[in-house]
C-alpha positions in Angstrom: -17.1 -10.7 -0.8 -14.1 -9.8 1.3 -10.8 -9.8 -0.6 -8.2 -12.3 0.4 -4.7 -11.4 1.6 -1.6 -13.3 2.3 0.3 -12.9 5.5 4.0 -13.6 5.4 5.8 -13.7 8.8 9.5 -13.2 9.0 11.9 -11.8 11.6 12.5 -8.2 10.6 16.3 -8.6 10.9 16.1 -11.4 8.3 13.7 -9.6 6.0 15.8 -6.4 6.0 19.5 -7.1 6.3 21.5 -4.4 8.2 24.2 -4.8 5.6 22.2 -3.3 2.8 20.5 0.1 2.2 18.4 1.0 5.3 16.7 3.8 3.4 15.5 1.4 0.7 14.1 -0.9 3.4 12.4 1.9 5.2 10.6 2.9 2.0 9.7 -0.6 1.0 8.2 -1.2 4.4 6.2 2.1 4.1 5.1 1.0 0.6 3.7 -2.2 2.1 1.7 -0.3 4.7 0.4 2.1 2.1 -0.6 -0.8 -0.1 -2.7 -2.3 2.8 -4.3 1.1 3.3 -5.3 1.2 -0.4 -6.8 -2.3 -0.1 -8.9 -1.3 2.9 -10.0 1.9 1.3 -11.1 0.3 -1.9 -13.0 -2.4 0.0 -14.7 0.2 2.1 -15.8 2.3 -0.9 -17.5 -0.8 -2.5 -19.3 -2.1 0.6 -23.0 -1.9 0.8 -24.3 0.5 3.6 -22.9 -0.3 7.0 -25.5 0.8 9.5 -23.1 1.8 12.3 -21.0 4.0 9.9 -23.8 5.3 7.6 -26.2 6.6 10.2 -26.8 10.1 8.8 -25.8 10.0 5.1 -25.5 6.8 3.1 -22.7 8.3 1.0 -20.6 9.8 3.9 -18.5 6.6 4.4 -18.0 6.1 0.7 -17.0 9.7 0.2 -14.6 9.6 3.2 -12.8 6.5 1.9 -12.8 7.9 -1.6 -11.0 11.0 -0.3 -8.6 8.8 1.7 -8.0 6.6 -1.4 -7.0 9.6 -3.4 -4.6 10.8 -0.7 -3.1 7.3 -0.4 -2.6 6.9 -4.2 -0.6 10.1 -4.0 1.5 8.7 -1.2 1.9 5.4 -3.1 3.1 7.3 -6.3 5.5 9.4 -4.2 7.1 6.3 -2.7 7.7 4.9 -6.1 9.1 8.2 -7.3 11.5 8.1 -4.3 12.4 4.5 -4.8 13.1 5.0 -8.5 15.8 7.5 -7.4 17.7 4.9 -5.3 20.3 2.8 -7.1 19.6 -0.2 -4.8 16.0 -0.2 -6.0 17.3 -1.3 -9.5 18.2 -4.6 -7.9 14.6 -5.0 -6.7 13.2 -3.9 -10.1 15.4 -6.5 -11.9 13.2 -9.2 -10.3 9.9 -7.7 -11.5 8.0 -9.4 -14.4 6.7 -7.2 -17.2 3.4 -6.5 -15.5 5.0 -5.4 -12.2 7.6 -3.3 -14.0 4.9 -1.5 -15.9 
């Protein structure tokens, strides 16, 4: 079953105020894109064979998305490492619950 996602629409200038840390906003936006990549990659790994993509080797697509997933996880971790170095990210983390903070 396809996973559900929520779409939130907001004017970019209202979502990311020009009066705050632009670098923080750049990396938060990148983190959102990377998260979506992870969601797609995990879904693609778990799918049953897709005939148009699995024509020569039934594991080709799974292996491809597994490799991409590993690369994307590294990007995701690197974004958090970078964000943890920004003082302004402390304001964001202060709103996390215990699970999100962990």
